[in-house]
MIKE-184103 format. One record per residue: residue number from 1; x, y, z of N, C-alpha, C in turn. Coordinates in nm, 3 decimals, decimal comma. Example, Ala and Ser with C-alpha at 12.3 -4.5 7.8 and 13.67 -1.06 7.14 Angstrom:
BEGIN
REC   resi       n.X       n.Y       n.Z      ca.X      ca.Y      ca.Z       c.X       c.Y       c.Z
REC      1     1,319    -0,569     0,780     1,230    -0,450     0,780     1,320    -0,330     0,780
REC      2     1,285    -0,225     0,708     1,367    -0,106     0,714     1,290     0,003     0,787
REM end
This chain:
BEGIN
REC   resi       n.X       n.Y       n.Z      ca.X      ca.Y      ca.Z       c.X       c.Y       c.Z
REC      1     6,395    27,396     9,856     6,454    27,527     9,882     6,523    27,577     9,756
REC      2     6,497    27,700     9,718     6,553    27,755     9,596     6,698    27,800     9,615
REC      3     6,779    27,781     9,511     6,918    27,826     9,509     6,944    27,896     9,376
REC      4     7,046    27,979     9,371     7,082    28,044     9,245     7,126    27,938     9,146
REC      5     7,094    27,960     9,020     7,127    27,862     8,917     7,277    27,837     8,908
REC      6     7,357    27,942     8,928     7,503    27,924     8,922     7,549    27,822     9,025
REC      7     7,491    27,826     9,143     7,528    27,734     9,249     7,485    27,591     9,215
REC      8     7,366    27,577     9,158     7,318    27,444     9,121     7,403    27,381     9,012
REC      9     7,441    27,460     8,911     7,523    27,407     8,803     7,661    27,367     8,854
REC     10     7,716    27,448     8,944     7,847    27,417     9,000     7,841    27,290     9,083
REC     11     7,736    27,276     9,167     7,722    27,158     9,252     7,704    27,031     9,171
REC     12     7,643    27,044     9,054     7,621    26,928     8,968     7,743    26,895     8,883
REC     13     7,851    26,973     8,898     7,973    26,944     8,824     7,971    26,987     8,679
REC     14     7,876    27,072     8,643     7,865    27,117     8,504     7,976    27,215     8,470
REC     15     8,000    27,311     8,559     8,097    27,417     8,534     8,115    27,497     8,661
REC     16     8,207    27,593     8,657     8,223    27,684     8,770     8,106    27,781     8,775
REC     17     8,093    27,852     8,886     7,982    27,948     8,897     8,000    28,062     8,797
REC     18     8,124    28,103     8,775     8,149    28,210     8,677     8,110    28,164     8,537
REC     19     8,150    28,041     8,501     8,116    27,989     8,369     7,964    27,968     8,357
REC     20     7,900    27,935     8,469     7,754    27,916     8,466     7,684    28,044     8,423
REC     21     7,738    28,160     8,464     7,679    28,287     8,421     7,686    28,300     8,270
REC     22     7,796    28,257     8,211     7,811    28,263     8,065     7,710    28,170     7,998
REC     23     7,690    28,051     8,055     7,592    27,957     7,999     7,452    28,018     8,002
REC     24     7,419    28,084     8,113     7,287    28,144     8,125     7,269    28,255     8,022
REC     25     7,370    28,342     8,010     7,363    28,453     7,914     7,355    28,402     7,771
REC     26     7,415    28,286     7,745     7,412    28,228     7,610     7,282    28,153     7,581
REC     27     7,193    28,147     7,679     7,064    28,081     7,657     7,070    27,930     7,663
REC     28     7,176    27,877     7,727     7,194    27,731     7,730     7,123    27,666     7,849
REC     29     7,070    27,746     7,942     7,010    27,693     8,063     6,860    27,721     8,063
REC     30     6,782    27,618     8,095     6,637    27,636     8,105     6,588    27,586     8,241
REC     31     6,479    27,645     8,286     6,412    27,601     8,409     6,267    27,573     8,374
REC     32     6,230    27,446     8,386     6,094    27,403     8,350     6,060    27,444     8,207
REC     33     6,159    27,431     8,118     6,139    27,459     7,977     6,150    27,604     7,937
REC     34     6,169    27,693     8,035     6,180    27,836     8,005     6,326    27,880     8,012
REC     35     6,370    27,960     7,915     6,508    28,004     7,914     6,538    28,086     8,040
REC     36     6,646    28,051     8,107     6,681    28,116     8,233     6,746    28,252     8,211
REC     37     6,737    28,335     8,312     6,799    28,467     8,313     6,892    28,476     8,434
REC     38     6,992    28,565     8,423     7,079    28,587     8,538     6,996    28,632     8,658
REC     39     7,026    28,575     8,773     6,951    28,606     8,894     6,839    28,508     8,922
REC     40     6,807    28,421     8,824     6,702    28,323     8,847     6,745    28,221     8,952
REC     41     6,645    28,168     9,021     6,667    28,066     9,122     6,577    27,947     9,091
REC     42     6,613    27,831     9,145     6,531    27,712     9,123     6,545    27,617     9,241
REC     43     6,443    27,538     9,259     6,444    27,432     9,360     6,472    27,301     9,287
REC     44     6,588    27,238     9,309     6,623    27,117     9,234     6,531    26,999     9,260
REC     45     6,457    27,003     9,371     6,361    26,896     9,399     6,234    26,916     9,318
REC     46     6,193    27,043     9,303     6,065    27,074     9,238     6,080    27,107     9,090
REC     47     6,191    27,174     9,053     6,207    27,227     8,918     6,298    27,139     8,832
REC     48     6,275    27,144     8,703     6,360    27,074     8,606     6,458    27,175     8,547
REC     49     6,585    27,163     8,587     6,690    27,252     8,536     6,771    27,174     8,433
REC     50     6,785    27,232     8,312     6,857    27,164     8,204     6,964    27,256     8,147
REC     51     7,074    27,196     8,105     7,179    27,265     8,031     7,193    27,198     7,896
REC     52     7,170    27,275     7,790     7,172    27,220     7,655     7,075    27,102     7,642
REC     53     6,962    27,112     7,714     6,859    27,009     7,705     6,881    26,887     7,789
REC     54     6,992    26,886     7,869     7,024    26,770     7,952     7,002    26,806     8,099
REC     55     6,920    26,729     8,173     6,896    26,759     8,314     7,024    26,750     8,396
REC     56     7,029    26,825     8,506     7,144    26,821     8,595     7,162    26,681     8,651
REC     57     7,286    26,643     8,671     7,317    26,513     8,731     7,422    26,533     8,837
REC     58     7,450    26,428     8,912     7,549    26,436     9,019     7,687    26,463     8,960
REC     59     7,772    26,540     9,030     7,903    26,575     8,978     7,993    26,454     8,960
REC     60     8,060    26,450     8,845     8,162    26,348     8,821     8,107    26,207     8,817
REC     61     7,977    26,190     8,810     7,920    26,057     8,810     7,921    25,992     8,947
REC     62     7,952    26,067     9,051     7,956    26,011     9,184     7,814    25,989     9,238
REC     63     7,807    25,907     9,342     7,680    25,876     9,407     7,683    25,933     9,549
REC     64     7,573    25,997     9,588     7,562    26,058     9,721     7,426    26,020     9,778
REC     65     7,426    25,949     9,889     7,299    25,905     9,946     7,296    25,931    10,097
REC     66     7,175    25,934    10,150     7,149    25,947    10,292     7,077    25,821    10,338
REC     67     7,125    25,764    10,450     7,064    25,645    10,509     7,016    25,680    10,650
REC     68     6,898    25,631    10,686     6,854    25,637    10,825     6,895    25,506    10,890
REC     69     7,012    25,506    10,949     7,071    25,384    11,003     6,998    25,336    11,129
REC     70     6,958    25,210    11,133     6,900    25,157    11,257     7,010    25,116    11,355
REC     71     6,972    25,098    11,479     7,064    25,040    11,575     7,093    24,894    11,538
REC     72     7,211    24,846    11,576     7,245    24,707    11,550     7,326    24,686    11,423
REC     73     7,355    24,794    11,350     7,436    24,785    11,228     7,569    24,858    11,250
REC     74     7,678    24,795    11,207     7,808    24,861    11,219     7,833    24,943    11,093
REC     75     7,905    25,054    11,112     7,928    25,148    11,001     8,055    25,109    10,926
REC     76     8,048    24,994    10,860     8,157    24,943    10,778     8,097    24,873    10,656
REC     77     8,184    24,842    10,560     8,137    24,770    10,441     8,136    24,619    10,464
REC     78     8,221    24,571    10,555     8,224    24,430    10,592     8,267    24,419    10,736
REC     79     8,238    24,307    10,799     8,270    24,291    10,941     8,319    24,149    10,967
REC     80     8,440    24,140    11,024     8,501    24,009    11,047     8,427    23,930    11,156
REC     81     8,344    23,999    11,235     8,269    23,932    11,341     8,131    23,885    11,293
REC     82     8,101    23,912    11,167     7,974    23,867    11,112     7,855    23,950    11,151
REC     83     7,879    24,072    11,202     7,768    24,159    11,239     7,706    24,224    11,116
REC     84     7,583    24,271    11,132     7,515    24,338    11,022     7,586    24,471    10,993
REC     85     7,599    24,506    10,864     7,667    24,628    10,824     7,572    24,719    10,747
REC     86     7,606    24,849    10,744     7,523    24,945    10,670     7,526    24,915    10,521
REC     87     7,633    24,848    10,473     7,640    24,814    10,331     7,523    24,726    10,289
REC     88     7,474    24,644    10,381     7,362    24,556    10,350     7,232    24,632    10,328
REC     89     7,227    24,755    10,377     7,104    24,835    10,365     7,099    24,917    10,236
REC     90     7,213    24,926    10,165     7,218    25,012    10,046     7,264    24,934     9,922
REC     91     7,244    24,803     9,922     7,289    24,721     9,810     7,218    24,756     9,679
REC     92     7,102    24,819     9,689     7,025    24,851     9,569     7,050    24,994     9,519
REC     93     7,157    25,059     9,564     7,181    25,197     9,520     7,263    25,204     9,392
REC     94     7,302    25,088     9,337     7,370    25,078     9,206     7,510    25,138     9,206
REC     95     7,574    25,149     9,322     7,712    25,197     9,329     7,776    25,141     9,454
REC     96     7,908    25,132     9,451     7,981    25,088     9,571     8,016    25,212     9,653
REC     97     7,935    25,240     9,751     7,954    25,359     9,834     8,009    25,317     9,970
REC     98     8,072    25,414    10,036     8,125    25,388    10,170     8,069    25,492    10,266
REC     99     8,070    25,461    10,397     8,017    25,556    10,495     8,109    25,677    10,509
REC    100     8,049    25,792    10,528     8,124    25,915    10,555     8,129    25,932    10,707
REC    101     8,240    25,896    10,766     8,253    25,904    10,910     8,191    25,785    10,980
REC    102     8,170    25,801    11,111     8,123    25,691    11,195     7,987    25,721    11,255
REC    103     7,915    25,615    11,284     7,794    25,620    11,366     7,790    25,484    11,434
REC    104     7,816    25,480    11,566     7,841    25,352    11,631     7,721    25,259    11,624
REC    105     7,746    25,132    11,652     7,646    25,028    11,631     7,519    25,051    11,712
REC    106     7,532    25,111    11,830     7,417    25,132    11,915     7,342    25,262    11,885
REC    107     7,393    25,339    11,789     7,330    25,466    11,754     7,253    25,453    11,623
REC    108     7,168    25,550    11,596     7,085    25,545    11,475     7,080    25,683    11,411
REC    109     7,018    25,690    11,294     6,995    25,819    11,231     7,075    25,843    11,106
REC    110     7,098    25,971    11,080     7,155    26,017    10,954     7,298    25,966    10,933
REC    111     7,317    25,896    10,823     7,451    25,853    10,780     7,463    25,880    10,631
REC    112     7,564    25,957    10,593     7,590    25,983    10,452     7,683    25,876    10,397
REC    113     7,659    25,835    10,272     7,745    25,740    10,203     7,772    25,793    10,063
REC    114     7,893    25,769    10,013     7,930    25,819     9,881     8,046    25,739     9,826
REC    115     8,079    25,764     9,699     8,201    25,711     9,639     8,293    25,826     9,599
REC    116     8,273    25,941     9,661     8,350    26,062     9,633     8,450    26,084     9,746
REC    117     8,578    26,055     9,718     8,680    26,068     9,821     8,703    26,211     9,866
REC    118     8,693    26,305     9,773     8,716    26,445     9,807     8,611    26,495     9,906
REC    119     8,485    26,464     9,881     8,380    26,508     9,973     8,394    26,436    10,107
REC    120     8,431    26,309    10,104     8,452    26,235    10,228     8,556    26,304    10,315
REC    121     8,666    26,344    10,253     8,772    26,414    10,327     8,720    26,545    10,384
REC    122     8,645    26,618    10,303     8,596    26,748    10,348     8,504    26,735    10,469
REC    123     8,421    26,632    10,471     8,324    26,617    10,579     8,383    26,554    10,704
REC    124     8,494    26,483    10,691     8,548    26,412    10,807     8,674    26,475    10,865
REC    125     8,744    26,561    10,789     8,866    26,620    10,843     8,831    26,725    10,948
REC    126     8,896    26,720    11,064     8,861    26,813    11,173     8,873    26,960    11,136
REC    127     8,961    26,993    11,041     8,983    27,134    11,007     8,858    27,200    10,948
REC    128     8,767    27,120    10,892     8,647    27,177    10,830     8,534    27,197    10,931
REC    129     8,545    27,138    11,049     8,452    27,163    11,159     8,306    27,151    11,116
REC    130     8,272    27,040    11,053     8,134    27,018    11,009     8,048    26,981    11,130
REC    131     7,941    27,055    11,151     7,853    27,029    11,266     7,772    26,901    11,247
REC    132     7,750    26,832    11,360     7,660    26,718    11,363     7,567    26,736    11,483
REC    133     7,438    26,716    11,457     7,338    26,736    11,561     7,274    26,603    11,599
REC    134     7,259    26,582    11,730     7,205    26,457    11,782     7,088    26,484    11,876
REC    135     6,991    26,394    11,873     6,888    26,391    11,975     6,923    26,276    12,068
REC    136     6,923    26,306    12,199     6,974    26,209    12,296     6,870    26,187    12,406
REC    137     6,834    26,061    12,427     6,747    26,021    12,536     6,836    25,967    12,648
REC    138     6,822    26,019    12,768     6,916    25,985    12,875     6,843    25,943    13,002
REC    139     6,920    25,879    13,093     6,873    25,848    13,227     6,971    25,911    13,325
REC    140     6,918    25,981    13,427     7,004    26,047    13,523     6,956    26,188    13,553
REC    141     7,034    26,260    13,628     6,999    26,395    13,672     7,040    26,496    13,564
REC    142     6,944    26,535    13,481     6,973    26,624    13,368     7,009    26,764    13,418
REC    143     6,940    26,810    13,522     6,969    26,944    13,575     7,114    26,955    13,619
REC    144     7,163    26,855    13,683     7,302    26,856    13,730     7,400    26,840    13,614
REC    145     7,358    26,767    13,511     7,448    26,737    13,400     7,465    26,853    13,303
REC    146     7,363    26,936    13,288     7,366    27,042    13,186     7,486    27,135    13,198
REC    147     7,518    27,188    13,317     7,637    27,275    13,325     7,766    27,203    13,288
REC    148     7,773    27,075    13,318     7,892    26,997    13,284     7,903    26,980    13,133
REC    149     7,792    26,945    13,070     7,792    26,925    12,925     7,816    27,055    12,849
REC    150     7,776    27,167    12,905     7,793    27,295    12,838     7,937    27,345    12,846
REC    151     8,018    27,283    12,932     8,161    27,315    12,940     8,241    27,200    12,881
REC    152     8,371    27,215    12,874     8,456    27,106    12,825     8,464    26,996    12,931
REC    153     8,464    26,871    12,885     8,485    26,757    12,976     8,604    26,678    12,927
REC    154     8,662    26,601    13,017     8,777    26,518    12,982     8,737    26,371    12,990
REC    155     8,776    26,295    12,888     8,746    26,152    12,884     8,863    26,081    12,817
REC    156     8,921    25,987    12,887     9,034    25,910    12,833     9,145    26,001    12,781
REC    157     9,171    26,108    12,854     9,279    26,199    12,816     9,248    26,295    12,704
REC    158     9,122    26,298    12,658     9,081    26,388    12,551     8,984    26,493    12,604
REC    159     9,001    26,617    12,558     8,907    26,722    12,591     8,793    26,719    12,490
REC    160     8,672    26,707    12,538     8,554    26,698    12,452     8,466    26,819    12,477
REC    161     8,423    26,882    12,368     8,344    27,004    12,378     8,224    26,998    12,284
REC    162     8,109    27,042    12,333     7,990    27,053    12,249     7,971    27,198    12,207
REC    163     7,923    27,220    12,085     7,892    27,355    12,038     7,761    27,406    12,098
REC    164     7,671    27,312    12,125     7,541    27,351    12,181     7,481    27,231    12,254
REC    165     7,426    27,257    12,371     7,353    27,155    12,447     7,222    27,219    12,492
REC    166     7,111    27,158    12,456     6,980    27,213    12,489     6,890    27,102    12,540
REC    167     6,821    27,130    12,648     6,725    27,035    12,701     6,595    27,049    12,622
REC    168     6,545    26,939    12,568     6,425    26,943    12,485     6,309    26,866    12,545
REC    169     6,331    26,805    12,660     6,228    26,730    12,730     6,280    26,688    12,865
REC    170     6,197    26,622    12,948     6,241    26,582    13,081     6,370    26,500    13,078
REC    171     6,383    26,409    12,982     6,503    26,325    12,973     6,559    26,323    12,830
REC    172     6,542    26,432    12,758     6,596    26,438    12,622     6,677    26,565    12,603
REC    173     6,782    26,553    12,521     6,872    26,663    12,492     6,893    26,672    12,342
REC    174     6,926    26,794    12,296     6,983    26,813    12,163     7,128    26,855    12,183
REC    175     7,218    26,783    12,119     7,361    26,811    12,132     7,420    26,833    11,993
REC    176     7,491    26,943    11,975     7,558    26,975    11,849     7,709    26,975    11,873
REC    177     7,783    26,901    11,790     7,928    26,894    11,803     7,992    26,912    11,666
REC    178     8,121    26,944    11,664     8,194    26,943    11,537     8,326    26,866    11,549
REC    179     8,367    26,829    11,671     8,494    26,760    11,689     8,494    26,623    11,622
REC    180     8,387    26,547    11,638     8,378    26,417    11,574     8,465    26,310    11,638
REC    181     8,490    26,320    11,768     8,566    26,218    11,838     8,484    26,090    11,849
REC    182     8,553    25,977    11,863     8,486    25,848    11,870     8,389    25,844    11,989
REC    183     8,262    25,814    11,962     8,157    25,801    12,063     8,152    25,925    12,153
REC    184     8,172    26,042    12,093     8,189    26,164    12,171     8,068    26,197    12,258
REC    185     7,949    26,193    12,201     7,830    26,232    12,278     7,809    26,136    12,395
REC    186     7,826    26,008    12,372     7,810    25,910    12,480     7,914    25,933    12,590
REC    187     8,037    25,962    12,550     8,143    25,984    12,649     8,118    26,112    12,729
REC    188     8,069    26,216    12,662     8,039    26,339    12,732     7,925    26,319    12,833
REC    189     7,824    26,247    12,790     7,712    26,221    12,881     7,758    26,138    13,001
REC    190     7,841    26,039    12,977     7,893    25,957    13,087     7,972    26,042    13,185
REC    191     8,054    26,135    13,134     8,132    26,222    13,220     8,044    26,314    13,303
REC    192     7,923    26,342    13,252     7,828    26,429    13,323     7,731    26,348    13,409
REC    193     7,752    26,217    13,419     7,669    26,134    13,504     7,541    26,086    13,441
REC    194     7,532    26,091    13,311     7,411    26,047    13,241     7,434    25,915    13,168
REC    195     7,333    25,834    13,161     7,334    25,711    13,083     7,253    25,732    12,957
REC    196     7,313    25,712    12,840     7,242    25,730    12,714     7,155    25,608    12,685
REC    197     7,026    25,632    12,671     6,932    25,526    12,639     6,914    25,511    12,487
REC    198     6,919    25,623    12,418     6,900    25,623    12,272     6,971    25,745    12,216
REC    199     7,036    25,726    12,101     7,111    25,835    12,038     7,081    25,835    11,889
REC    200     7,032    25,950    11,840     6,992    25,961    11,699     7,057    26,085    11,637
REC    201     7,133    26,065    11,529     7,186    26,181    11,455     7,077    26,232    11,362
REC    202     7,052    26,363    11,370     6,944    26,421    11,290     6,994    26,523    11,188
REC    203     7,121    26,564    11,197     7,172    26,663    11,102     7,323    26,649    11,086
REC    204     7,372    26,669    10,964     7,515    26,681    10,938     7,532    26,800    10,844
REC    205     7,609    26,900    10,888     7,616    27,023    10,812     7,476    27,084    10,803
REC    206     7,433    27,113    10,680     7,297    27,166    10,660     7,199    27,059    10,613
REC    207     7,242    26,934    10,612     7,157    26,824    10,565     7,087    26,759    10,684
REC    208     6,955    26,750    10,677     6,875    26,696    10,786     6,812    26,562    10,749
REC    209     6,795    26,479    10,851     6,735    26,347    10,832     6,591    26,358    10,784
REC    210     6,516    26,452    10,840     6,377    26,469    10,798     6,293    26,346    10,827
REC    211     6,203    26,314    10,736     6,109    26,204    10,758     6,150    26,072    10,695
REC    212     6,278    26,057    10,661     6,325    25,931    10,602     6,301    25,816    10,700
REC    213     6,241    25,709    10,653     6,207    25,596    10,740     6,332    25,520    10,782
REC    214     6,325    25,462    10,902     6,435    25,386    10,957     6,472    25,270    10,865
REC    215     6,602    25,258    10,834     6,651    25,151    10,748     6,643    25,180    10,600
REC    216     6,590    25,298    10,563     6,575    25,334    10,422     6,681    25,437    10,383
REC    217     6,704    25,450    10,251     6,798    25,549    10,199     6,734    25,624    10,084
REC    218     6,795    25,738    10,052     6,752    25,814     9,935     6,871    25,894     9,884
REC    219     6,871    25,931     9,755     6,980    26,016     9,703     6,972    26,156     9,764
REC    220     7,087    26,219     9,779     7,088    26,360     9,819     7,040    26,445     9,702
REC    221     6,970    26,551     9,732     6,929    26,645     9,628     7,049    26,732     9,589
REC    222     7,039    26,797     9,476     7,145    26,888     9,434     7,165    26,998     9,537
REC    223     7,056    27,046     9,595     7,063    27,150     9,696     7,139    27,101     9,820
REC    224     7,108    26,980     9,865     7,177    26,925     9,983     7,325    26,906     9,954
REC    225     7,357    26,858     9,835     7,497    26,838     9,798     7,571    26,971     9,792
REC    226     7,506    27,070     9,739     7,568    27,203     9,732     7,598    27,256     9,872
REC    227     7,508    27,231     9,965     7,529    27,277    10,103     7,648    27,207    10,167
REC    228     7,669    27,080    10,136     7,782    27,007    10,192     7,915    27,051    10,132
REC    229     7,910    27,096    10,008     8,033    27,134     9,937     8,075    27,277     9,964
REC    230     7,987    27,359    10,019     8,020    27,500    10,045     8,126    27,511    10,154
REM end
């Protein structure tokens, strides 16, 4: 997906968007070897964007990766009970990264990991209301549960609310939340009389899991990182 060059340079930690305009006007930015112009756009996955002949890199030297977490792994760097951890799945990423938020042991799907504390705070603090989308396979009366899930439910003294609940199959749902309460989707389904058979996170903010294989990881693109930082 193409983005304005100013946004790409800012996301890569090169300079502010205003300063990026100055770099472009000064002829310091190229796209696929061609001198860039104001208003140009580029796809960081497809195009080679360089500043002073140096390709864009992650901001501040930080590492940002996406993992397709399998079930059976806890979202911690170590576990006193000896359970498998997500850290074991990313040992070859050449950095000590930590999970951004939680994804319980029985759930799977998109998990972001980084060594950037500022971005971690931005994605996990409730005030930023970052959306998370889940695909949920359930057992129970979905017709009866839908009106309950579409309204606020109470669980253990907490009010839990979904931004969107959509039926996508006879026993499957898509649920979008931003609260980020512990095991929120499972607790909401239980309150509505449903048993969760499988839970997969497929999106966080504007970043989607896509076709990443289970148990594998990949670096975030500059475009994906820019979307998380906006």
